[in-house]
N, C-alpha and C positions, 0 to 999 in steps of 0.2 A: 435507422431510418427516421426521417423526420416525424412521420406520423406516430411513432411509438411514445413520444413524450405527451403527457396528459396534464391537464392544468392542476390537478390534485397531487401531482408528484412534486410540485413545487412547494416546499415546506414553508408555511406561514411563520412557524416557530424559528426556522433558521433565518428567515428574512429579518424578523424582530431582533434576534440575536446579533447579527451583523451590524443593524443600524445602531443598537446599544453600544457595540464595541467600538464603532467609529465615532460616535457621538461624544464631542467635547469642544470647548473653545480651542481653535487652532489657526490663529492669525499670525502672520509673520512679524508682528510689531511686539506683542506682549506675551505671546504663547508659541514662541518659535520652537521651543522644546517639544511641546505637544504636536505641532504641526510635522516634525520630523518623526515622532513616535507613531503618529497614525500612517505616515509614508512607510515605516518599517513594516507595520501591521499589513497594510495593503500588499506591500512586496511579498510578505510571508504567506498571506492567504492565496495568492496566485501560484507562488512557488509550490504550495501544497497541492494545488490542483494539477500540477504536472506541467504547467506553462513555462516557457523560457522567459524568464523576468529579466529586465534591464532598467537602467535609469538614465534619463536624459538630463544632465545637470547644467545649470547656468547661473551666472551672478549678475548683480546690477551694481552699477557704478554708485557709490555713496552709501552702500549698505554692506555690512559685514555679514558673511555667511552665504553658503551655496544653497540654491533651491534645486528641486529635482521633480520632473515629470516621471511617473511610473508606468512602464510599458510592460505588458504581458502578451506574449505571441502564442497563438494557436496556429501552427504552420503545417501545411500539406503540399510542400513542393513549390514550384514556380506558379506564377499566376497573379492576378491583382489583389490586393488586400482591402478587407473591409474594416473600417474602424469603428469601435464603440467607445465613446469618450464621456467623461464628466470631470469635475473638479472636486478636489477633496480639502480645500482650505475653507475658512470661514472669516467673516468679520469679527471685531473684538467683542461683539455684544451677543453672541449666539453660540450654543453647542451644535448648532446645524444638523438636526435629526433629518429634516426634509431637505434642507440647503446645506450639503448636498450628500449625507449619508445615505438617503434613499436611492440615489443613483449609483453610488459605489456599490451598495447591496444588489442592485439589478445587475451590475457588471460581474459580480462575483457568482450569482446564481446563474447567469447566462453562460458564463465560462464553464461552470461545473456540468451544466446540461450539455453543451456542445463537446465536451470532453467525454462525457459518459456515452453519448451516442454516436461518438466518432464521425461527427459531421465533416464532410469533406470540403471545408471551407478554410481560407487563410483569413483569420481574425486577429486584429491587434486591439487589445483593451489599453486605452491610455487614460490615465488619472492625472489631470493637470494640476499644478499649483498655482497661486497668485491669479486666480479669476477675479476674486472679489475687489482687490485694491493694489495700487502701486505703494509698496512699503515707504520708499523714498518720500513720495508726495505726502502720505499721511503722516509720517513721523514728522516732517517739517511742520505741517499744520498743527500737530498735537503739541509739539515743542512751543511753537509760537504762542499757542492758545494757553499753555501754561504760565509762559512768561507774562502774558497780558491778563492773567487771573481769571481766564473764562473756562479753563478745566481745572479739576482738582488732581491730586496725586492718584486717584483710582480712575482717572480719564473719564470722569463724569462731567457733564455741563454744570457750572457752579450756580448760575443765575436763571430765574424765571424768564427775564426779559431776553437774554441770549437764546434760550430754548425756542421762545416764540419767534424771534427774528430768524433763527436758522429754519424752523418749520416753514415760515413764509418764503423765504429765499429758496427752499427746494422745492416747493409748490410752484413758484413763479418759473424758475428754470425748467421743471417739467413741462410746464405749459408752453414755454418758448421752444423747447425742443420739439414737441409735438406739432409746433407751427413751422418746422423747418429749419431752425437755427441750429448751428453747432454748438458744442458745449461752451467754448470760449466766449462767444457772442451772447449766448444764453445767460451765462453767469454775469456778463458785464451788464446787460439790460437789466436784470434782477437787482444787481447791486444799484444801478442808477435810481431804480424804483424805491429802494429801502435805505439807502445810506443816510438821508435825513432823519431817519427813525433810530439809527444805530447810535451807540455810545462811542466814544473816541476809540476805546480798545476793540471793540467790535469792527469799526470800520479798518483799524489797522490790520487785523486777522483777515478780513476779507480782501483787502489789498494784497497781502500775501498770497492768498488762494488765486486771485486773478493773475498774479506774476507767474504762478505755476502752470497756467493755462493760457500759453501766449497765442495771440492772434497771428496766424500765419497761413500762407496758402496751402491748401491740401492738408490741414491739420488733421491728424489721426487720433480719435479717442481710442480706438481698438489698439491695445498694446501700450497705451500710456496711462490712462486712468486705471484700467484694469485689464483683464485678459491676457496678461503678460506670459504666463506658462504656456498657453495655446499658441500664442503668436511667436514665442521663440521656438516650440516645437515645430510649427509649419515651416518656419525657416529652415529648421535643421532637415525636415523631410525633404524641402526642395533642392537642398544641397546634396542630399543623398540619393535623390531621383527615385524614391519609392513610389510606386505606382499604386495609387489608392483609388480603388472603384468607387466607393462612396464612403461616407460616414454618417453615424447617427450620434448625436450629442443629447445628453439627458441632464436636466437640471430642474430640481424641485418637481418631484414627479408622485408624490404619495399623500397629499393633502386633499381631502374631499369634505363635502357638506351635503346634506340631504334638505337643507333648510332654503326658503324663498330668499333670494337677494343676497346669497352668500358669495356670489361672485359678481365682480365689477369689470367693466370693459372700458378700454380708453375711448374718448370722444372721437367720433368721426368714423369709425370702423363699422362697416355695413355687415353686422354679424349674421343677420338671417340669409344673406347672399352667399355666405361661405358654406363650403361643403360640411354637413353635420350630420350626426346620428345619435338618435335617443337622448337629446339634450332639450330641457326647457328653457329656451332662450328667454321668453317673455318674463319669467319668474327668476331667471338667473340663478339657477340651482347648480352649485358647484360640485358637480358629481362627474365631470368629463376631463379627458386629457385633450391636449392640443398638439398639433404638428405644424411647424413653420418650415417653409422652403423658400429659397429665392428663385428666380427665373431658371437658374442653371441646375436645379435640383428637383424640378416638378415631377419628373418621371419616377422619383422614390415614392411619391404619395400613393399611387393606385394600389400596389401590392400591400402596403401597410394598412390603409383604409379597408381593404377587403379582408384582411385577417381580423381587424379591430371588430368589425361587424360580425363575422363568424363566431368571435368570442364574446359577443354582447358587450363590447366595451364602448362607452359613450365618448364621442370626439367631437371636437371643431377643427377643421383643418383650415390652414391659413396659407395659400398659395400667394405671396406677396406680388408676384408677376414683375419683380423689379431685380435688377442685379445689384451687386454691393455698392457701386458708386452712386446709382440712383437712390438706394436706401440711405446712404450717408446724408443726402440732400432732404429727401422726403419722409424718412421714417428711421430716424436715427435711434429711436427707442427700441426698434427690433435687432439691434445689435449689441444687446447688452449681455450676451452669454458667448461661451466658447465655440459656437458654431460660426461667429463672425469671422475668424481668421480664415476658416475654410472657404467661406464664401468669397472673401477677398482674394484668395488663391484660386479661384474657379475650381474648387473641389466639390462635387456634389455633397451636400450635408442637409440633413433634416434635424431640426430641434425639436425635441419632445418635452413638454413641460405642463405642470398644472397652473401656470402664470404667477406662481409665488405670491407676491404681496396683493396682487389683484383678488386673491381668494383668501389667503391665509392671514389671520390677525396675528400670528406668531412669527411672521418673517422678520428675520434679522433681530429677534429678541432672546432672551434666555429661556422663553417658553417653547422654543421649537425644539421639542423632546420627543423621543421615540414613542411615548404612549399615545401621542395625538395623531399618529399616521394611520392610514387605511392599508393594511397589509393585503387585503383581498384585491383591492384595486391595483396596488403594486404588482402582486402575482399576475393579474390579467395583462398588465403592460409587458411584463417579462415574457409571458406566453405568447403575446401577439407579435413581440420582436423576435423571439426565436422562430416563430413560423414564416414571418415576412423576410428575414434576411435570407432564407433559402430561395424564396420565390423572387427576391430582388436580384 
């Protein structure tokens, strides 16, 4: 029975152990072997739980090697499927304990408890690859950057000037995205403002970058810059006509802080008007989890928020009240994780996150390690998810 599971039965020690095992730099450019080894480990872990494990494989033109999404099925006959998803790749600059070993640990623990209590649900656990970046684009930029003497052989930025240019470019493009521009136009506008301050080689590199993001009607960032594994998987699902009742995607879920002003919010979001529970919004204490839904997924919020409150899990919920196409125009920053391909396919999906770099000073750095995570917080999220998926 669902009621048999208690919070204390979820082992903090096992959560920590699983995050440690998954934690390592595992990007497709420089650590392709590690990416595959972690894929093997996840496959083995689900298999040991007694789930039927399979792999959805795909390739990319211009890149050697196959990529794979790992699927694990808990099946109880016919009926719609619940999808619990996350990604297991990293960028080249982090071992990714929070981003995203924390979510893989959640999947493994949730699967373990569902098997143990023989829950009468059809659940598909999917671990996506290539969430973080497009290896073809990234490799092109890196190769050109080395040719122009802007990156060294360890793939580090070589000059202080280029470091500052890149920081300013990223800040400007983020601001333009928040104002409703798509990525190609945001990049071009940022380049226009900065090109006079760039060296000749820096201009050449950014001209290469702009060529990789062509201005075209209905340009799709989703599945081009990143989110490639989930995009390919959704295409596969649509072809196979799998009936998905709903999905929950987890990305960066175990970083907390009890300090004032430890969490930042993007400008223009009316945080106090959003559903929230046990959160100090004025002092921006980063001790809460957030749930994002599009217009098609709003029915998922109620049961999850109810369980969160009963489990004393602080939250801020974000019903965007927009569909995917509206979000592309007005809130493109809300499409930067693997929930986006579900929204595009009109599959109800809730994104659960601690907001990543808006809270964590370690996001996408080598300091994103297992010892910095809050495992009691992660346990609360797992327990809340376990309870809510039965009610959903």
